[in-house]
SETORTOR-449040 format. One record per residue (C-alpha): residue number from 0; x, y, z. Coordinates in Angstrom, 2 decimals. Layout:
! residues N
<rec><seq>NUM</seq><xx>X</xx><yy>Y</yy><zz>Z</zz></rec>
...
This chain:
! residues 199
<rec><seq>0</seq><xx>0.17</xx><yy>0.12</yy><zz>-0.34</zz></rec>
<rec><seq>1</seq><xx>1.38</xx><yy>3.77</yy><zz>-0.38</zz></rec>
<rec><seq>2</seq><xx>2.59</xx><yy>5.48</yy><zz>1.69</zz></rec>
<rec><seq>3</seq><xx>0.45</xx><yy>8.30</yy><zz>3.56</zz></rec>
<rec><seq>4</seq><xx>-2.19</xx><yy>8.09</yy><zz>6.28</zz></rec>
<rec><seq>5</seq><xx>-5.22</xx><yy>5.51</yy><zz>5.54</zz></rec>
<rec><seq>6</seq><xx>-8.14</xx><yy>6.36</yy><zz>4.05</zz></rec>
<rec><seq>7</seq><xx>-5.84</xx><yy>9.43</yy><zz>1.86</zz></rec>
<rec><seq>8</seq><xx>-5.66</xx><yy>8.63</yy><zz>-2.04</zz></rec>
<rec><seq>9</seq><xx>-2.16</xx><yy>8.66</yy><zz>-3.42</zz></rec>
<rec><seq>10</seq><xx>-1.15</xx><yy>8.41</yy><zz>-6.50</zz></rec>
<rec><seq>11</seq><xx>0.86</xx><yy>4.86</yy><zz>-6.55</zz></rec>
<rec><seq>12</seq><xx>4.39</xx><yy>5.77</yy><zz>-8.38</zz></rec>
<rec><seq>13</seq><xx>1.76</xx><yy>7.35</yy><zz>-11.34</zz></rec>
<rec><seq>14</seq><xx>1.70</xx><yy>3.50</yy><zz>-12.80</zz></rec>
<rec><seq>15</seq><xx>-1.56</xx><yy>2.64</yy><zz>-14.65</zz></rec>
<rec><seq>16</seq><xx>-4.61</xx><yy>0.52</yy><zz>-13.42</zz></rec>
<rec><seq>17</seq><xx>-3.89</xx><yy>-3.66</yy><zz>-13.77</zz></rec>
<rec><seq>18</seq><xx>-7.59</xx><yy>-4.24</yy><zz>-13.43</zz></rec>
<rec><seq>19</seq><xx>-8.83</xx><yy>-4.28</yy><zz>-17.32</zz></rec>
<rec><seq>20</seq><xx>-7.41</xx><yy>-3.97</yy><zz>-20.31</zz></rec>
<rec><seq>21</seq><xx>-7.25</xx><yy>-0.15</yy><zz>-21.90</zz></rec>
<rec><seq>22</seq><xx>-8.07</xx><yy>1.54</yy><zz>-18.49</zz></rec>
<rec><seq>23</seq><xx>-5.56</xx><yy>4.31</yy><zz>-18.17</zz></rec>
<rec><seq>24</seq><xx>-6.18</xx><yy>5.70</yy><zz>-14.95</zz></rec>
<rec><seq>25</seq><xx>-3.71</xx><yy>5.88</yy><zz>-12.34</zz></rec>
<rec><seq>26</seq><xx>-3.30</xx><yy>3.61</yy><zz>-9.97</zz></rec>
<rec><seq>27</seq><xx>-4.03</xx><yy>4.64</yy><zz>-6.47</zz></rec>
<rec><seq>28</seq><xx>-3.56</xx><yy>1.10</yy><zz>-4.39</zz></rec>
<rec><seq>29</seq><xx>-2.49</xx><yy>-2.17</yy><zz>-4.93</zz></rec>
<rec><seq>30</seq><xx>-5.01</xx><yy>-5.09</yy><zz>-3.80</zz></rec>
<rec><seq>31</seq><xx>-4.11</xx><yy>-7.14</yy><zz>-0.80</zz></rec>
<rec><seq>32</seq><xx>-5.68</xx><yy>-9.80</yy><zz>-1.98</zz></rec>
<rec><seq>33</seq><xx>-4.59</xx><yy>-10.46</yy><zz>-5.78</zz></rec>
<rec><seq>34</seq><xx>-1.76</xx><yy>-7.92</yy><zz>-5.42</zz></rec>
<rec><seq>35</seq><xx>-2.57</xx><yy>-6.15</yy><zz>-8.47</zz></rec>
<rec><seq>36</seq><xx>-2.64</xx><yy>-2.38</yy><zz>-8.84</zz></rec>
<rec><seq>37</seq><xx>-6.23</xx><yy>-0.72</yy><zz>-9.53</zz></rec>
<rec><seq>38</seq><xx>-7.35</xx><yy>3.17</yy><zz>-9.88</zz></rec>
<rec><seq>39</seq><xx>-10.72</xx><yy>4.96</yy><zz>-8.14</zz></rec>
<rec><seq>40</seq><xx>-13.13</xx><yy>3.54</yy><zz>-10.75</zz></rec>
<rec><seq>41</seq><xx>-12.14</xx><yy>-0.18</yy><zz>-9.97</zz></rec>
<rec><seq>42</seq><xx>-11.44</xx><yy>0.66</yy><zz>-6.26</zz></rec>
<rec><seq>43</seq><xx>-14.05</xx><yy>-2.11</yy><zz>-4.16</zz></rec>
<rec><seq>44</seq><xx>-17.22</xx><yy>-0.38</yy><zz>-2.75</zz></rec>
<rec><seq>45</seq><xx>-16.86</xx><yy>-2.09</yy><zz>0.60</zz></rec>
<rec><seq>46</seq><xx>-13.03</xx><yy>-0.97</yy><zz>1.23</zz></rec>
<rec><seq>47</seq><xx>-11.25</xx><yy>1.14</yy><zz>-1.42</zz></rec>
<rec><seq>48</seq><xx>-8.47</xx><yy>1.56</yy><zz>-0.08</zz></rec>
<rec><seq>49</seq><xx>-7.39</xx><yy>-1.95</yy><zz>0.46</zz></rec>
<rec><seq>50</seq><xx>-8.94</xx><yy>-4.32</yy><zz>-2.23</zz></rec>
<rec><seq>51</seq><xx>-9.91</xx><yy>-3.86</yy><zz>-5.68</zz></rec>
<rec><seq>52</seq><xx>-13.45</xx><yy>-4.18</yy><zz>-7.00</zz></rec>
<rec><seq>53</seq><xx>-12.81</xx><yy>-7.85</yy><zz>-8.59</zz></rec>
<rec><seq>54</seq><xx>-11.15</xx><yy>-9.06</yy><zz>-4.82</zz></rec>
<rec><seq>55</seq><xx>-14.63</xx><yy>-7.68</yy><zz>-2.43</zz></rec>
<rec><seq>56</seq><xx>-17.59</xx><yy>-7.21</yy><zz>-3.83</zz></rec>
<rec><seq>57</seq><xx>-20.88</xx><yy>-7.02</yy><zz>-1.48</zz></rec>
<rec><seq>58</seq><xx>-21.96</xx><yy>-10.46</yy><zz>-1.90</zz></rec>
<rec><seq>59</seq><xx>-19.10</xx><yy>-11.59</yy><zz>0.43</zz></rec>
<rec><seq>60</seq><xx>-19.56</xx><yy>-9.63</yy><zz>3.26</zz></rec>
<rec><seq>61</seq><xx>-23.42</xx><yy>-10.59</yy><zz>3.69</zz></rec>
<rec><seq>62</seq><xx>-24.75</xx><yy>-10.17</yy><zz>7.12</zz></rec>
<rec><seq>63</seq><xx>-27.55</xx><yy>-12.03</yy><zz>8.90</zz></rec>
<rec><seq>64</seq><xx>-29.56</xx><yy>-10.31</yy><zz>11.31</zz></rec>
<rec><seq>65</seq><xx>-32.30</xx><yy>-12.35</yy><zz>13.75</zz></rec>
<rec><seq>66</seq><xx>-33.93</xx><yy>-10.85</yy><zz>16.44</zz></rec>
<rec><seq>67</seq><xx>-32.55</xx><yy>-10.99</yy><zz>20.29</zz></rec>
<rec><seq>68</seq><xx>-34.12</xx><yy>-13.55</yy><zz>22.12</zz></rec>
<rec><seq>69</seq><xx>-32.64</xx><yy>-15.16</yy><zz>25.24</zz></rec>
<rec><seq>70</seq><xx>-32.57</xx><yy>-18.85</yy><zz>26.49</zz></rec>
<rec><seq>71</seq><xx>-36.73</xx><yy>-18.14</yy><zz>27.91</zz></rec>
<rec><seq>72</seq><xx>-37.52</xx><yy>-17.46</yy><zz>24.59</zz></rec>
<rec><seq>73</seq><xx>-38.56</xx><yy>-13.81</yy><zz>25.75</zz></rec>
<rec><seq>74</seq><xx>-37.94</xx><yy>-11.18</yy><zz>22.47</zz></rec>
<rec><seq>75</seq><xx>-35.58</xx><yy>-8.08</yy><zz>23.71</zz></rec>
<rec><seq>76</seq><xx>-34.65</xx><yy>-4.96</yy><zz>21.74</zz></rec>
<rec><seq>77</seq><xx>-31.63</xx><yy>-5.22</yy><zz>19.69</zz></rec>
<rec><seq>78</seq><xx>-30.29</xx><yy>-7.66</yy><zz>17.06</zz></rec>
<rec><seq>79</seq><xx>-28.21</xx><yy>-9.69</yy><zz>16.17</zz></rec>
<rec><seq>80</seq><xx>-25.46</xx><yy>-9.82</yy><zz>14.04</zz></rec>
<rec><seq>81</seq><xx>-23.85</xx><yy>-13.03</yy><zz>12.29</zz></rec>
<rec><seq>82</seq><xx>-21.26</xx><yy>-12.44</yy><zz>9.68</zz></rec>
<rec><seq>83</seq><xx>-21.62</xx><yy>-14.97</yy><zz>6.73</zz></rec>
<rec><seq>84</seq><xx>-19.77</xx><yy>-13.21</yy><zz>3.96</zz></rec>
<rec><seq>85</seq><xx>-16.59</xx><yy>-15.39</yy><zz>2.58</zz></rec>
<rec><seq>86</seq><xx>-15.07</xx><yy>-12.16</yy><zz>3.30</zz></rec>
<rec><seq>87</seq><xx>-15.17</xx><yy>-11.93</yy><zz>7.13</zz></rec>
<rec><seq>88</seq><xx>-13.29</xx><yy>-15.51</yy><zz>7.02</zz></rec>
<rec><seq>89</seq><xx>-10.91</xx><yy>-14.83</yy><zz>5.28</zz></rec>
<rec><seq>90</seq><xx>-10.51</xx><yy>-11.10</yy><zz>6.55</zz></rec>
<rec><seq>91</seq><xx>-10.39</xx><yy>-12.78</yy><zz>10.25</zz></rec>
<rec><seq>92</seq><xx>-7.52</xx><yy>-15.58</yy><zz>9.44</zz></rec>
<rec><seq>93</seq><xx>-5.33</xx><yy>-12.20</yy><zz>8.33</zz></rec>
<rec><seq>94</seq><xx>-5.83</xx><yy>-10.43</yy><zz>11.49</zz></rec>
<rec><seq>95</seq><xx>-5.31</xx><yy>-13.66</yy><zz>13.69</zz></rec>
<rec><seq>96</seq><xx>-1.95</xx><yy>-13.80</yy><zz>11.78</zz></rec>
<rec><seq>97</seq><xx>-1.14</xx><yy>-9.62</yy><zz>12.59</zz></rec>
<rec><seq>98</seq><xx>1.78</xx><yy>-8.98</yy><zz>15.33</zz></rec>
<rec><seq>99</seq><xx>0.64</xx><yy>-6.29</yy><zz>17.90</zz></rec>
<rec><seq>100</seq><xx>1.99</xx><yy>-3.69</yy><zz>15.41</zz></rec>
<rec><seq>101</seq><xx>0.13</xx><yy>-4.70</yy><zz>12.91</zz></rec>
<rec><seq>102</seq><xx>-3.10</xx><yy>-4.99</yy><zz>15.00</zz></rec>
<rec><seq>103</seq><xx>-2.43</xx><yy>-1.03</yy><zz>16.43</zz></rec>
<rec><seq>104</seq><xx>-2.29</xx><yy>0.10</yy><zz>12.83</zz></rec>
<rec><seq>105</seq><xx>-5.04</xx><yy>-2.00</yy><zz>11.86</zz></rec>
<rec><seq>106</seq><xx>-7.39</xx><yy>-0.68</yy><zz>14.25</zz></rec>
<rec><seq>107</seq><xx>-6.54</xx><yy>2.97</yy><zz>13.55</zz></rec>
<rec><seq>108</seq><xx>-7.11</xx><yy>2.11</yy><zz>9.61</zz></rec>
<rec><seq>109</seq><xx>-10.80</xx><yy>0.92</yy><zz>10.59</zz></rec>
<rec><seq>110</seq><xx>-11.55</xx><yy>3.64</yy><zz>13.23</zz></rec>
<rec><seq>111</seq><xx>-10.87</xx><yy>6.05</yy><zz>10.41</zz></rec>
<rec><seq>112</seq><xx>-13.44</xx><yy>4.17</yy><zz>8.16</zz></rec>
<rec><seq>113</seq><xx>-15.69</xx><yy>3.34</yy><zz>10.63</zz></rec>
<rec><seq>114</seq><xx>-15.55</xx><yy>7.43</yy><zz>11.24</zz></rec>
<rec><seq>115</seq><xx>-16.04</xx><yy>8.57</yy><zz>7.92</zz></rec>
<rec><seq>116</seq><xx>-18.81</xx><yy>6.37</yy><zz>7.00</zz></rec>
<rec><seq>117</seq><xx>-20.99</xx><yy>7.27</yy><zz>10.05</zz></rec>
<rec><seq>118</seq><xx>-20.53</xx><yy>10.59</yy><zz>8.68</zz></rec>
<rec><seq>119</seq><xx>-21.63</xx><yy>9.82</yy><zz>5.20</zz></rec>
<rec><seq>120</seq><xx>-24.73</xx><yy>7.66</yy><zz>6.64</zz></rec>
<rec><seq>121</seq><xx>-25.39</xx><yy>10.96</yy><zz>8.73</zz></rec>
<rec><seq>122</seq><xx>-25.23</xx><yy>13.23</yy><zz>6.00</zz></rec>
<rec><seq>123</seq><xx>-27.11</xx><yy>11.05</yy><zz>3.59</zz></rec>
<rec><seq>124</seq><xx>-29.92</xx><yy>10.81</yy><zz>6.24</zz></rec>
<rec><seq>125</seq><xx>-30.38</xx><yy>14.39</yy><zz>6.31</zz></rec>
<rec><seq>126</seq><xx>-30.18</xx><yy>15.14</yy><zz>2.52</zz></rec>
<rec><seq>127</seq><xx>-33.08</xx><yy>12.29</yy><zz>1.91</zz></rec>
<rec><seq>128</seq><xx>-34.99</xx><yy>13.75</yy><zz>4.29</zz></rec>
<rec><seq>129</seq><xx>-35.00</xx><yy>16.85</yy><zz>2.88</zz></rec>
<rec><seq>130</seq><xx>-35.98</xx><yy>15.47</yy><zz>-0.55</zz></rec>
<rec><seq>131</seq><xx>-38.68</xx><yy>13.74</yy><zz>0.98</zz></rec>
<rec><seq>132</seq><xx>-39.45</xx><yy>16.55</yy><zz>2.87</zz></rec>
<rec><seq>133</seq><xx>-39.41</xx><yy>18.58</yy><zz>-0.37</zz></rec>
<rec><seq>134</seq><xx>-41.23</xx><yy>16.06</yy><zz>-2.30</zz></rec>
<rec><seq>135</seq><xx>-44.18</xx><yy>15.95</yy><zz>0.24</zz></rec>
<rec><seq>136</seq><xx>-44.48</xx><yy>19.54</yy><zz>-0.18</zz></rec>
<rec><seq>137</seq><xx>-44.94</xx><yy>19.59</yy><zz>-3.89</zz></rec>
<rec><seq>138</seq><xx>-46.97</xx><yy>16.99</yy><zz>-3.95</zz></rec>
<rec><seq>139</seq><xx>-49.43</xx><yy>19.07</yy><zz>-1.71</zz></rec>
<rec><seq>140</seq><xx>-48.97</xx><yy>22.30</yy><zz>-3.84</zz></rec>
<rec><seq>141</seq><xx>-49.91</xx><yy>20.26</yy><zz>-6.63</zz></rec>
<rec><seq>142</seq><xx>-53.14</xx><yy>18.82</yy><zz>-5.51</zz></rec>
<rec><seq>143</seq><xx>-54.04</xx><yy>22.17</yy><zz>-3.46</zz></rec>
<rec><seq>144</seq><xx>-53.65</xx><yy>24.07</yy><zz>-7.19</zz></rec>
<rec><seq>145</seq><xx>-55.78</xx><yy>21.53</yy><zz>-8.51</zz></rec>
<rec><seq>146</seq><xx>-59.01</xx><yy>22.34</yy><zz>-6.42</zz></rec>
<rec><seq>147</seq><xx>-58.03</xx><yy>18.98</yy><zz>-3.57</zz></rec>
<rec><seq>148</seq><xx>-57.53</xx><yy>19.05</yy><zz>-0.43</zz></rec>
<rec><seq>149</seq><xx>-54.79</xx><yy>17.27</yy><zz>1.83</zz></rec>
<rec><seq>150</seq><xx>-56.14</xx><yy>16.06</yy><zz>4.76</zz></rec>
<rec><seq>151</seq><xx>-53.36</xx><yy>14.86</yy><zz>7.34</zz></rec>
<rec><seq>152</seq><xx>-54.59</xx><yy>12.06</yy><zz>9.79</zz></rec>
<rec><seq>153</seq><xx>-53.08</xx><yy>10.15</yy><zz>12.53</zz></rec>
<rec><seq>154</seq><xx>-54.10</xx><yy>7.52</yy><zz>15.22</zz></rec>
<rec><seq>155</seq><xx>-53.97</xx><yy>8.24</yy><zz>18.72</zz></rec>
<rec><seq>156</seq><xx>-51.81</xx><yy>6.93</yy><zz>21.05</zz></rec>
<rec><seq>157</seq><xx>-53.43</xx><yy>3.90</yy><zz>22.98</zz></rec>
<rec><seq>158</seq><xx>-54.11</xx><yy>5.61</yy><zz>26.20</zz></rec>
<rec><seq>159</seq><xx>-53.63</xx><yy>2.55</yy><zz>28.83</zz></rec>
<rec><seq>160</seq><xx>-56.40</xx><yy>2.74</yy><zz>31.89</zz></rec>
<rec><seq>161</seq><xx>-54.81</xx><yy>3.04</yy><zz>35.13</zz></rec>
<rec><seq>162</seq><xx>-55.50</xx><yy>0.17</yy><zz>37.25</zz></rec>
<rec><seq>163</seq><xx>-57.95</xx><yy>1.37</yy><zz>39.82</zz></rec>
<rec><seq>164</seq><xx>-57.11</xx><yy>0.77</yy><zz>43.41</zz></rec>
<rec><seq>165</seq><xx>-58.45</xx><yy>-1.28</yy><zz>45.60</zz></rec>
<rec><seq>166</seq><xx>-61.13</xx><yy>0.50</yy><zz>48.36</zz></rec>
<rec><seq>167</seq><xx>-60.25</xx><yy>0.94</yy><zz>51.84</zz></rec>
<rec><seq>168</seq><xx>-62.95</xx><yy>-0.36</yy><zz>53.80</zz></rec>
<rec><seq>169</seq><xx>-61.90</xx><yy>2.15</yy><zz>56.67</zz></rec>
<rec><seq>170</seq><xx>-62.10</xx><yy>4.72</yy><zz>54.75</zz></rec>
<rec><seq>171</seq><xx>-65.06</xx><yy>3.80</yy><zz>52.82</zz></rec>
<rec><seq>172</seq><xx>-67.03</xx><yy>3.98</yy><zz>56.72</zz></rec>
<rec><seq>173</seq><xx>-65.46</xx><yy>7.23</yy><zz>57.36</zz></rec>
<rec><seq>174</seq><xx>-66.24</xx><yy>8.61</yy><zz>54.42</zz></rec>
<rec><seq>175</seq><xx>-69.82</xx><yy>7.71</yy><zz>54.84</zz></rec>
<rec><seq>176</seq><xx>-70.05</xx><yy>9.08</yy><zz>58.40</zz></rec>
<rec><seq>177</seq><xx>-68.50</xx><yy>12.21</yy><zz>57.45</zz></rec>
<rec><seq>178</seq><xx>-71.32</xx><yy>12.69</yy><zz>54.62</zz></rec>
<rec><seq>179</seq><xx>-74.12</xx><yy>11.71</yy><zz>56.92</zz></rec>
<rec><seq>180</seq><xx>-72.74</xx><yy>14.44</yy><zz>59.85</zz></rec>
<rec><seq>181</seq><xx>-71.82</xx><yy>12.09</yy><zz>62.44</zz></rec>
<rec><seq>182</seq><xx>-68.51</xx><yy>13.79</yy><zz>63.54</zz></rec>
<rec><seq>183</seq><xx>-65.66</xx><yy>11.22</yy><zz>65.69</zz></rec>
<rec><seq>184</seq><xx>-67.33</xx><yy>12.68</yy><zz>68.91</zz></rec>
<rec><seq>185</seq><xx>-70.78</xx><yy>11.17</yy><zz>68.29</zz></rec>
<rec><seq>186</seq><xx>-69.82</xx><yy>8.04</yy><zz>66.82</zz></rec>
<rec><seq>187</seq><xx>-67.48</xx><yy>7.72</yy><zz>70.67</zz></rec>
<rec><seq>188</seq><xx>-70.73</xx><yy>8.60</yy><zz>72.63</zz></rec>
<rec><seq>189</seq><xx>-72.57</xx><yy>6.04</yy><zz>70.38</zz></rec>
<rec><seq>190</seq><xx>-69.74</xx><yy>3.51</yy><zz>71.14</zz></rec>
<rec><seq>191</seq><xx>-69.77</xx><yy>4.65</yy><zz>74.75</zz></rec>
<rec><seq>192</seq><xx>-73.57</xx><yy>4.37</yy><zz>74.76</zz></rec>
<rec><seq>193</seq><xx>-73.90</xx><yy>0.53</yy><zz>73.76</zz></rec>
<rec><seq>194</seq><xx>-70.75</xx><yy>-0.48</yy><zz>76.10</zz></rec>
<rec><seq>195</seq><xx>-72.97</xx><yy>0.86</yy><zz>79.59</zz></rec>
<rec><seq>196</seq><xx>-76.28</xx><yy>-1.00</yy><zz>77.71</zz></rec>
<rec><seq>197</seq><xx>-74.24</xx><yy>-3.77</yy><zz>77.52</zz></rec>
<rec><seq>198</seq><xx>-72.52</xx><yy>-3.78</yy><zz>80.92</zz></rec>
């Protein structure tokens, strides 16, 4: 690989691309798998700084996604990612053979890749949302311009009923006595009179 920070396209001694007959574009890197030089047009979409378009394709990087389920069968938030593409096996074999210094360089390189791709994804999502919003506004204007009306509907969120508390028998009795006008003193007098009768 040419000298320079990982992720920076550096001309490889101004040599031509070796990936296709007649390609006159200057090479940017040497493929880590086949060893041939390649230009930007013949770089892998997945990892353009390490592999040519033939040696690392999207189908080799497939990942299976399954729901996150515990041992008791309960489903949780999240997902399980299982790399099934051939590229993962080959790359893992290469990683296991690296020295500590090589691993440090490799980790630094892929941190740069992850950061760059996260920024690309964020940028793409923002632009996508803006474009979808602009398209919606244009469609609304078209409908309204033709004399129509756009009505937005949304389903109301289901409100969970508040569980009713079990009535407190003592409190219920106290409320009834209070409502009937009986004071604590009057209630005590009734109790005392019953005790005298019983005696």
